[in-house]
C-alpha positions as CSV (number, residue, x, y, z in Angstrom):
1,M,-35.7,107.9,216.5
2,E,-34.9,104.7,217.8
3,A,-31.2,103.3,217.2
4,A,-30.3,100.6,214.8
5,S,-29.7,97.3,216.0
6,P,-26.1,96.0,216.9
7,D,-26.5,93.3,214.5
8,L,-27.1,95.1,211.3
9,E,-24.7,97.6,211.9
10,K,-21.8,94.9,212.3
11,Q,-23.1,94.3,208.8
12,G,-22.9,97.3,207.4
13,F,-26.4,97.7,206.6
14,F,-25.8,101.7,207.3
15,S,-22.4,102.0,206.2
16,P,-22.1,104.2,203.0
17,S,-20.1,101.3,200.8
18,F,-23.2,99.6,201.4
19,Y,-25.3,101.4,199.5
20,Y,-22.8,102.0,197.1
21,R,-22.2,97.7,196.8
22,E,-26.0,97.6,196.1
23,Y,-26.3,100.9,194.2
24,S,-23.3,98.9,191.9
25,V,-24.7,95.6,191.7
26,Q,-28.0,97.4,190.5
27,Q,-26.2,99.1,187.4
28,E,-24.5,95.8,186.3
29,I,-28.3,94.1,186.5
30,A,-29.6,97.1,184.6
31,P,-27.4,96.6,181.1
32,K,-28.1,92.8,181.2
33,K,-31.7,93.3,181.5
34,N,-32.1,96.3,178.9
35,N,-29.6,93.8,176.6
36,C,-32.6,90.7,177.2
37,M,-35.0,93.5,176.2
38,K,-33.5,94.7,173.1
39,N,-33.0,91.1,172.1
40,A,-36.7,89.7,172.6
41,F,-38.0,93.5,170.8
42,K,-35.8,92.6,167.7
43,I,-36.7,89.0,168.0
44,L,-40.1,89.9,167.7
45,L,-39.4,92.3,164.7
46,L,-37.8,89.1,162.6
47,S,-40.5,87.1,163.5
48,L,-42.9,89.5,162.3
49,F,-41.3,90.3,159.4
50,F,-41.1,86.7,157.9
51,V,-44.7,86.1,158.7
52,G,-45.4,89.6,157.0
53,C,-43.4,88.4,153.9
54,Q,-44.8,85.1,153.3
55,Q,-46.4,85.0,149.9
56,K,-50.4,85.0,149.9
57,I,-51.3,83.1,147.1
58,Q,-54.4,84.5,145.5
59,P,-57.0,82.8,142.7
60,T,-55.4,85.1,140.5
61,D,-52.2,83.6,140.5
62,I,-53.0,79.8,140.0
63,A,-52.7,80.3,136.3
64,K,-49.1,80.0,136.8
65,I,-49.0,76.7,137.8
66,N,-50.0,75.6,134.3
67,G,-46.8,74.2,132.7
68,Y,-43.7,72.2,133.2
69,W,-42.0,72.0,136.6
70,E,-38.4,70.3,137.4
71,I,-37.7,69.8,141.2
72,E,-34.9,71.8,142.7
73,K,-34.6,70.2,146.2
74,V,-36.5,69.3,149.3
75,V,-36.3,71.1,152.5
76,F,-37.3,68.5,155.2
77,D,-38.5,69.4,158.4
78,E,-35.0,69.3,160.1
79,G,-33.7,71.8,158.1
80,K,-31.8,69.2,156.2
81,D,-32.0,69.7,152.0
82,K,-31.9,67.2,149.6
83,D,-30.7,68.6,146.1
84,Y,-31.7,67.6,142.7
85,K,-28.9,68.0,140.2
86,M,-30.9,66.3,137.2
87,N,-34.4,65.0,136.7
88,E,-35.9,62.3,134.0
89,S,-39.1,63.6,135.2
90,Y,-40.5,66.6,135.4
91,D,-44.5,67.4,137.0
92,Y,-46.7,68.6,134.7
93,F,-50.0,71.0,135.9
94,D,-53.0,71.6,134.0
95,I,-55.6,73.8,135.9
96,G,-58.3,75.2,134.6
97,K,-60.2,78.5,135.3
98,D,-62.4,75.9,137.7
99,N,-59.5,75.7,139.5
100,K,-60.0,72.0,138.7
101,G,-57.0,69.5,136.5
102,S,-54.6,67.0,137.1
103,R,-50.8,66.7,137.2
104,K,-48.9,63.9,135.4
105,K,-45.0,63.2,135.7
106,V,-43.5,63.3,132.4
107,M,-40.2,62.7,130.7
108,P,-38.2,65.1,128.5
109,Q,-37.0,63.8,125.5
110,M,-34.1,65.7,123.4
111,D,-36.2,66.3,120.9
112,G,-38.3,68.6,122.6
113,S,-41.1,66.2,123.1
114,F,-42.1,64.3,126.8
115,L,-43.1,60.7,127.3
116,T,-46.3,60.5,129.1
117,N,-48.2,57.4,130.5
118,D,-52.3,57.2,131.5
119,S,-51.2,57.9,135.3
120,Y,-52.3,61.2,136.2
121,E,-53.5,62.8,139.7
122,N,-56.8,64.8,140.1
123,V,-55.7,67.9,141.3
124,A,-58.6,70.5,142.9
125,V,-57.2,74.3,144.4
126,R,-58.8,75.3,147.7
127,F,-58.5,78.6,149.6
128,E,-58.9,78.4,153.4
129,D,-57.4,81.0,156.4
130,D,-55.5,83.0,153.8
131,K,-53.6,79.5,152.6
132,A,-53.7,78.0,149.1
133,F,-53.9,74.3,148.9
134,L,-53.4,71.7,146.6
135,D,-55.8,68.7,147.2
136,Y,-55.2,65.4,145.1
137,S,-57.1,62.5,144.2
138,T,-56.5,59.2,142.7
139,P,-58.6,55.7,142.2
140,Y,-56.1,55.0,145.4
141,A,-55.5,58.0,147.9
142,K,-56.1,61.4,148.2
143,W,-53.9,64.0,149.8
144,S,-53.2,67.9,150.3
145,E,-50.2,69.8,150.0
146,E,-49.6,73.6,150.9
147,L,-49.1,75.7,148.0
148,I,-46.0,78.2,149.9
149,T,-44.3,80.2,146.7
150,L,-46.0,80.7,143.5
151,S,-44.2,82.7,140.6
152,D,-43.5,82.6,137.0
153,K,-40.6,81.0,137.9
154,E,-40.6,78.8,141.2
155,L,-43.0,76.7,142.9
156,V,-43.0,75.9,146.4
157,L,-45.2,73.1,147.7
158,K,-45.5,71.8,151.4
159,N,-46.8,68.0,152.6
160,S,-48.3,67.4,155.5
161,E,-45.0,65.6,156.9
162,K,-44.0,69.6,156.8
163,K,-41.2,68.7,153.8
164,E,-41.1,71.5,151.3
165,Y,-40.6,70.7,147.9
166,H,-38.6,73.5,145.3
167,Y,-39.7,73.6,141.8
168,K,-38.4,75.6,139.1
169,K,-40.0,76.3,135.8
170,A,-38.8,74.0,133.0
171,G,-39.7,73.8,129.5
172,P,-38.8,71.3,127.0
173,I,-35.6,70.0,126.0
174,N,-34.8,70.9,122.1
175,L,-31.1,69.6,121.3
176,T,-30.6,69.6,117.6
177,G,-27.9,66.9,116.3
178,D,-24.9,68.3,117.4
179,G,-25.8,69.0,120.6
180,E,-26.9,72.7,120.8
181,K,-30.0,74.0,122.4
182,I,-32.5,75.6,119.7
183,K,-34.7,78.4,121.5
């Protein structure tokens, strides 16, 4: 067997303390690697959970969009929210069995009626890549919004600028002369 070089012996490569130092450094690194792996695994699971929990809009759900919707808030791409405490107008959707219809802006009145005008947007529902879209058209423009959430009480639409519009189901405001609500 060949003798070790004197330079290596001076640096302590053959001493027991060198191997102990090397072992303890590896022991310090190992938990950090394990924590990184655990955190990466947790992030992956959470991502899959949120993607898996996103509502898939079915063609049978489209009937739920019909009616009056009051905007609650807009969520911007940067994560900022704009809340709407009170609205002067509602969006009224009327979509038929052929997935075509219209959207109008209406203004609720104290007697339960709505003021409307002749302006409206044609709406067609389109399903593509497991997503649902509302395609709007007027004589002046065409655009689309993705249907993110649709239930009996909640509607969330996302436009091409990644703004999310959160609506709640609304109905007529019926007040009697003394200000009490009529059911």
